[in-house]
C-alpha positions in Angstrom: 24.0 -184.8 66.4 25.4 -181.4 65.3 24.1 -179.4 62.4 27.3 -180.1 60.4 26.9 -183.8 61.2 23.3 -183.7 60.0 24.5 -182.1 56.7 27.2 -184.7 56.2 24.8 -187.5 56.9 22.3 -186.0 54.4 24.9 -185.5 51.8 26.1 -189.0 52.2 22.5 -190.3 51.8 22.0 -188.2 48.7 25.3 -189.4 47.3 24.2 -193.0 47.7 21.0 -192.2 45.9 22.8 -190.5 43.0 25.2 -193.4 42.7 22.3 -195.9 42.6 20.6 -194.0 39.8 23.5 -192.0 38.3 23.7 -189.7 35.4 22.8 -190.9 32.0 22.6 -189.5 28.4 19.1 -188.9 27.2 18.6 -191.1 24.1 16.4 -188.5 22.3 18.2 -185.3 23.2 21.7 -186.4 23.8 21.8 -184.3 27.0 23.2 -185.6 30.3 20.6 -185.9 33.0 20.0 -187.4 36.4 17.8 -190.5 36.5 17.0 -192.7 39.4 15.0 -195.1 37.2 16.7 -197.6 34.8 15.2 -198.7 31.5 14.0 -202.1 32.9 12.3 -200.4 35.8 10.8 -197.9 33.5 9.3 -200.7 31.4 8.0 -202.5 34.5 6.4 -199.3 35.7 4.8 -198.7 32.4 3.5 -202.3 32.1 1.9 -202.0 35.5 0.4 -198.6 34.7 -0.9 -200.1 31.4 -2.8 -202.8 33.3 -4.3 -200.2 35.6 -5.5 -198.0 32.7 -7.0 -201.0 30.9 -8.9 -202.0 34.1 -10.0 -198.4 35.0 -10.7 -196.7 31.7 -10.9 -199.7 29.4 -9.8 -200.5 25.8 -12.1 -200.0 22.9 -13.3 -203.4 21.6 -12.3 -203.2 17.9 -9.3 -205.4 17.0 -9.1 -204.1 13.5 -9.0 -200.4 14.6 -6.4 -201.2 17.3 -4.3 -203.1 14.8 -4.4 -200.0 12.5 -3.4 -197.6 15.2 -0.6 -200.0 16.3 0.7 -200.2 12.7 1.0 -196.4 12.5 2.6 -196.3 16.0 5.2 -199.0 15.3 6.1 -197.3 12.0 6.9 -194.1 14.0 8.6 -195.9 16.9 10.9 -197.6 14.4 12.2 -194.2 13.4 12.8 -193.1 17.0 15.9 -193.3 19.2 14.4 -196.2 21.2 13.0 -198.7 18.7 13.6 -201.7 20.9 11.2 -200.7 23.7 8.1 -203.0 23.9 6.0 -200.4 22.1 2.3 -200.9 22.6 -0.5 -198.7 21.1 -4.1 -198.9 22.4 -7.4 -197.2 21.8 -8.9 -196.1 25.1 -12.7 -196.5 25.3 -13.2 -192.8 26.3 -15.0 -190.0 24.4 -12.5 -187.3 25.5 -10.3 -185.8 22.9 -7.1 -187.1 24.4 -3.8 -189.1 24.1 -1.3 -190.0 26.7 2.0 -191.9 27.1 3.1 -194.2 29.9 6.7 -195.0 30.6 8.4 -197.8 28.6 6.4 -197.3 25.4 2.7 -197.7 26.3 0.7 -195.2 24.3 -3.0 -194.5 24.3 -5.3 -192.5 22.0 -9.0 -192.2 22.9 -11.8 -193.0 20.5 -12.8 -189.4 21.0 -9.6 -188.2 19.5 -9.8 -190.7 16.6 -13.2 -189.4 15.8 -11.9 -185.8 15.7 -8.8 -186.6 13.5 -9.2 -186.9 9.7 -6.1 -188.6 8.3 -3.5 -191.1 9.1 -0.9 -188.4 9.0 -2.8 -186.5 11.7 -2.9 -189.7 13.8 0.8 -190.1 13.2 1.4 -186.5 14.5 -0.4 -187.3 17.7 1.4 -190.6 18.3 4.7 -189.0 17.4 4.2 -186.4 20.1 3.4 -189.1 22.7 6.4 -191.2 21.5 8.5 -188.2 22.1 7.5 -188.1 25.8 8.7 -191.7 26.1 12.0 -191.4 24.1 12.9 -188.3 26.1 12.0 -190.1 29.3 9.9 -187.2 30.5 7.7 -189.2 33.0 10.5 -191.0 34.7 12.7 -187.9 34.9 9.9 -186.1 36.6 9.4 -189.0 39.0 13.1 -189.0 39.7 13.0 -185.3 40.6 10.0 -185.8 42.8 11.8 -188.7 44.6 14.8 -186.5 45.2 12.6 -183.8 46.6 10.9 -186.3 48.8 7.5 -185.7 47.2 6.8 -189.1 45.9 4.2 -189.9 43.2 0.5 -190.1 43.6 -2.8 -188.4 44.2 -2.9 -189.9 47.7 -4.9 -192.5 49.6 -7.0 -191.6 52.6 -7.1 -195.2 53.5 -4.5 -197.5 55.0 -2.9 -199.9 52.5 -4.9 -202.8 54.1 -8.2 -201.1 53.6 -7.3 -199.9 50.1 -8.6 -203.1 48.6 -12.1 -202.0 49.6 -12.0 -198.6 48.0 -9.3 -198.4 45.3 -9.0 -194.6 45.0 -5.7 -194.5 43.2 -3.6 -196.6 40.8 -0.2 -196.2 39.2 -1.8 -195.8 35.8 -4.1 -192.9 36.8 -1.4 -191.3 38.9 0.8 -191.2 35.8 -2.1 -189.7 33.8 -2.3 -186.8 36.2 1.5 -186.3 36.2 1.7 -183.1 34.2 4.7 -182.4 32.0 6.4 -179.0 32.0 6.0 -176.7 29.1 9.6 -177.5 28.1 8.7 -181.2 28.0 5.7 -180.5 25.8 7.8 -178.4 23.4 10.4 -181.0 23.3 7.8 -183.7 22.6 6.5 -181.6 19.7 9.9 -181.3 18.2 10.6 -185.0 18.5 7.2 -185.9 17.2 7.8 -183.8 14.1 11.1 -185.6 13.7 9.4 -189.1 13.9 6.6 -188.1 11.5 9.2 -187.1 8.9 11.3 -190.1 9.6 8.3 -192.4 9.0 7.5 -190.7 5.7 4.3 -188.9 6.8 3.4 -185.4 5.7 4.7 -183.1 8.4 2.1 -180.4 7.7 -0.3 -182.7 9.5 1.2 -181.5 12.8 -0.2 -178.0 12.1 -3.6 -179.5 11.1 -3.7 -181.4 14.5 -3.2 -178.3 16.5 -5.9 -176.5 14.5 -8.3 -179.3 15.1 -7.5 -179.5 18.8 -8.2 -175.8 19.2 -11.6 -176.4 17.5 -12.3 -179.3 19.9 -11.6 -177.2 23.0 -14.4 -177.9 25.6 -16.3 -180.4 23.5 -14.9 -183.7 24.9 -17.2 -183.8 27.9 -15.5 -186.6 29.7 -14.4 -186.8 33.4 -12.5 -190.0 33.2 -9.1 -188.8 32.1 -7.4 -185.4 31.7 -8.3 -183.8 28.5 -5.5 -183.1 26.0 -6.2 -179.4 26.0 -6.1 -179.2 29.8 -2.8 -180.9 30.2 -1.0 -179.5 27.2 0.0 -175.9 26.2 -2.2 -173.8 24.0 -2.7 -175.6 20.6 -2.5 -172.1 18.9 0.9 -171.5 20.4 2.1 -175.0 19.4 0.6 -174.7 16.0 2.6 -171.5 15.4 5.8 -173.1 16.5 5.2 -176.1 14.1 4.4 -173.7 11.3 7.7 -171.8 11.9 9.6 -175.1 12.0 8.0 -176.3 8.7 8.7 -173.0 7.0 12.4 -173.7 7.5 12.3 -177.0 5.7 13.1 -177.4 2.0 9.9 -178.2 -0.1 11.0 -181.8 -0.7 10.9 -182.4 3.1 7.4 -181.2 3.4 5.9 -184.1 1.4 4.8 -187.5 2.7 1.9 -189.8 3.2 -1.5 -188.3 4.2 -3.8 -191.3 3.8 -7.1 -189.5 4.4 -9.6 -191.9 3.0 -7.8 -195.0 4.4 -8.0 -193.4 7.9 -11.6 -192.3 7.6 -12.7 -195.8 6.5 -11.4 -197.1 9.9 -13.9 -194.8 11.7 -17.0 -196.3 10.1 -19.2 -197.5 13.0 -16.9 -196.0 15.7 -18.8 -195.3 19.0 -19.2 -191.5 19.4 -19.7 -189.8 22.8 -20.7 -191.7 25.9 -21.5 -195.4 25.6 -24.7 -195.9 27.6 -24.2 -199.7 27.6 -21.3 -199.1 30.1 -23.6 -197.1 32.4 -24.8 -193.5 32.3 -26.2 -190.9 34.8 -29.5 -189.3 34.7 -29.2 -186.6 37.3 -27.8 -188.6 40.3 -29.1 -192.0 39.2 -26.7 -194.5 37.6 -28.4 -196.6 34.9 -26.4 -199.6 33.6 -28.1 -201.4 30.7 -25.3 -203.9 30.2 -25.4 -205.1 33.9 -29.1 -204.5 34.2 -29.2 -202.4 37.4 -29.9 -198.9 38.5 -28.8 -197.0 41.7 -29.3 -193.5 43.0 -26.4 -191.7 44.5 -26.8 -189.0 47.2 -28.0 -185.7 45.9 -25.2 -183.1 45.3 -22.4 -185.7 45.3 -20.0 -185.7 42.4 -20.1 -189.1 40.8 -17.8 -190.6 38.1 -18.5 -193.9 36.3 -15.3 -195.8 35.5 -14.8 -199.2 33.9 -14.5 -201.2 37.2 -16.0 -198.8 39.8 -18.3 -195.9 40.3 -16.9 -193.2 42.7 -19.1 -190.5 44.4 -17.7 -187.8 46.6 -19.7 -185.6 49.0 -19.9 -181.8 48.3 -17.6 -181.2 51.3 -15.2 -183.9 50.1 -15.4 -185.5 53.5 -17.1 -188.8 52.5 -16.8 -191.2 49.6 -19.0 -194.0 48.2 -17.6 -196.7 45.9 -19.6 -199.3 43.9 -17.6 -202.2 42.5 -18.0 -205.8 41.3 -16.8 -208.2 44.0 -14.8 -211.3 43.4 -16.7 -213.1 46.1 -19.0 -216.0 45.0 -21.9 -214.7 47.2 -22.9 -211.9 49.4 -22.2 -214.1 52.4 -18.7 -214.8 51.1 -18.0 -211.1 50.5 -19.2 -210.2 54.0 -17.0 -212.9 55.6 -13.9 -211.7 53.7 -14.5 -208.1 54.6 -15.1 -208.9 58.3 -11.9 -211.1 58.4 -9.7 -208.1 57.5 -7.5 -207.0 60.3 -7.9 -203.4 59.1 -11.6 -203.1 59.9 -13.9 -203.6 62.8 -17.6 -204.3 61.9 -20.8 -204.3 63.9 -21.7 -207.6 62.4 -23.4 -208.1 59.1 -27.2 -208.0 58.8 -28.7 -210.6 56.4 -31.8 -209.6 54.4 -33.2 -208.6 51.0 -33.5 -205.3 49.3 -35.7 -204.8 46.2 -35.9 -208.6 46.0 -32.1 -209.0 46.0 -30.0 -210.8 48.7 -27.9 -208.3 50.7 -25.5 -208.3 53.6 -25.0 -204.9 55.3 -22.7 -203.8 58.2 -21.3 -200.6 59.7 -17.6 -200.5 60.2 -14.6 -198.5 61.5 -11.0 -198.5 60.3 -7.8 -196.6 60.7 -6.6 -194.1 58.1 -2.9 -193.6 57.3 -2.7 -190.7 59.7 -4.2 -193.0 62.5 -7.5 -191.1 62.5 -10.6 -193.2 62.6 -12.8 -193.7 59.6 -16.4 -194.9 59.9 -18.6 -196.2 57.2 -21.2 -198.6 55.7 -20.6 -201.6 53.5 -23.1 -203.7 51.5 -22.8 -206.8 49.4 -25.6 -207.5 47.0 -26.3 -210.4 44.6 -27.8 -209.6 41.2 -27.6 -211.3 37.8 -25.1 -213.9 38.8 -22.7 -211.3 40.2 -21.9 -209.9 43.6 -21.6 -206.1 44.0 -19.8 -204.3 46.8 -20.9 -200.8 47.9 -18.8 -199.0 50.5 -19.2 -195.6 51.9 -17.0 -193.9 54.5 -15.5 -190.8 55.9 -13.9 -189.4 59.1 -15.7 -190.8 62.2 -16.5 -187.3 63.4 -18.2 -186.4 60.1 -19.7 -189.7 59.1 -23.1 -189.2 61.0 -24.0 -186.4 58.7 -23.7 -188.7 55.7 -24.7 -192.1 57.1 -28.4 -191.8 56.4 -28.1 -190.6 52.8 -25.5 -193.2 52.0 -27.8 -195.9 53.4 -30.6 -194.7 51.2 -28.3 -194.7 48.2 -27.3 -198.3 48.8 -30.9 -199.4 49.4 -31.8 -198.0 46.0 -29.7 -200.6 44.1 -32.3 -202.6 42.1 -32.8 -204.5 38.9 -33.2 -202.5 35.7 -36.4 -203.6 34.0 -37.4 -200.6 31.8 -37.3 -202.0 28.2 -36.4 -198.6 26.7 -33.4 -198.2 29.0 -32.3 -201.8 28.5 -32.3 -201.2 24.7 -30.0 -198.1 24.9 -27.3 -198.2 22.3 -24.4 -195.8 21.7 -24.3 -193.3 18.8 -21.8 -194.2 16.1 -20.0 -192.5 13.2 -21.5 -193.1 9.8 -19.5 -192.2 6.6 -21.2 -190.6 3.7 -19.7 -190.2 0.2 -21.2 -187.0 -1.1 -23.0 -187.4 -4.4 -22.6 -183.7 -5.2 -21.1 -180.5 -3.8 -23.0 -179.0 -0.8 -22.6 -176.8 2.1 -22.2 -178.2 5.6 -25.7 -177.0 6.4 -27.1 -178.9 3.4 -25.2 -182.0 4.4 -26.7 -181.8 7.9 -30.2 -181.3 6.5 -29.9 -184.2 4.0 -27.9 -186.5 6.3 -29.1 -185.8 9.8 -26.9 -186.4 12.9 -27.7 -186.9 16.5 -25.2 -184.2 17.4 -25.4 -180.4 16.8 -24.2 -179.0 13.4 -21.2 -177.4 15.2 -20.0 -180.8 16.2 -20.5 -182.2 12.7 -18.3 -179.3 11.5 -15.7 -180.2 14.1 -15.4 -183.9 13.3 -15.1 -183.0 9.6 -12.5 -180.3 10.3 -14.5 -177.6 8.6 -16.2 -174.3 9.6 -19.9 -173.7 9.5 -20.9 -172.6 6.0 -18.1 -174.5 4.4 -18.5 -176.0 0.9 -18.0 -179.7 0.8 -16.9 -181.1 -2.6 -18.5 -183.9 -4.5 -17.0 -187.3 -3.8 -15.7 -186.3 -0.4 -16.2 -188.7 2.5 -18.0 -186.8 5.3 -18.7 -188.0 8.9 -22.0 -187.8 10.6 -23.2 -189.4 13.9 -26.3 -191.6 13.9 -28.2 -193.6 16.5 -26.6 -196.9 17.5 -27.2 -199.8 15.3 
């Protein structure tokens, strides 16, 4: 085939793609744009991603709080250009100060962000920005451009699709979380968010307050589960200045609206603050899980992340991975049989035995990666507390021998948690105090102690150290779990 023929063939192929997707008018901006993803596909993509996020990160278990957030979100969405989307607003059970939007109208705010905000208008400003990403179709437009460039979407799988079930390293939901918007997208979402805040009758000045609070919160979220707002968004200072300039151009009458500070703060009473130890926490390289009553030590120097449905640990050289999950099998034997029956793996045969008093089945295995290289690893099924756990470690066959022994020791460390003090661990929670008299922040901290440093008490109350707190004000502190 000649070069000209190749060019004609490529042009014809691209033309068919363009015809399949076509140009469309952006509902929020009115601009013509190329989109390969229709609205129903967008909704379907968002719904699947929503399920992935719920399974991986988890939703905070407080129906009243979620209903409150949903009410604010729906009020904003009704004033947008896409009111008929299946808008869904959830509180992610994560301590990071973050919010994110999935295609089709699925919006998340973390409990860490809720703890940092101080009024309903501020919450509306955050939700308005995320709604702007959806109405302007930022995610699906970026996916369309990636498809045209042949880049695809994803953070990659080192496993073949058949083996992916044994180590779920990526999901649509998490891929979309890591899909960064351009600075122009972020600016556009800010403009649209301000529009929706005004359209829903909230005080637009809250947008400036949000950016000031996010700037204070920089570096304090401390979560590795999802990207932090401040890491994936432009500088809050820059955005705050743009919002200030936009508000300065408005007539005074248009700078009024609902703030609802006390109504918002009342929703936070008892909110879990920081990491929830009931869902598992690390002490050095040991995972302690009070809720599921087990403990397990991961290899020294490996970077481990505790997620809702799995724990991932990566070797320092990033050439081996260990994954602990709950298995759907009814027993360790059943899990072993299902694993061995997969056409994607070849096992050495499972060894039956006990470890720390628990029934286990262990086998070495090999499998093909997507690039046809060979992976080697170790898999274990263990029964504990009426559940079956699967631990799987693997890496390139040439490198696996250098990790096999430490992974085997790690898996052998899985044991029941019996320490009464650890079993009784409870998360810290926000406690509201109505100040009986005026006092400084430092006096408040001394009279109403918190489990967090004074700087963080200042942060969640949106004040600076040394600030004077007026009598009758509702102030937040953090106390031991109750």
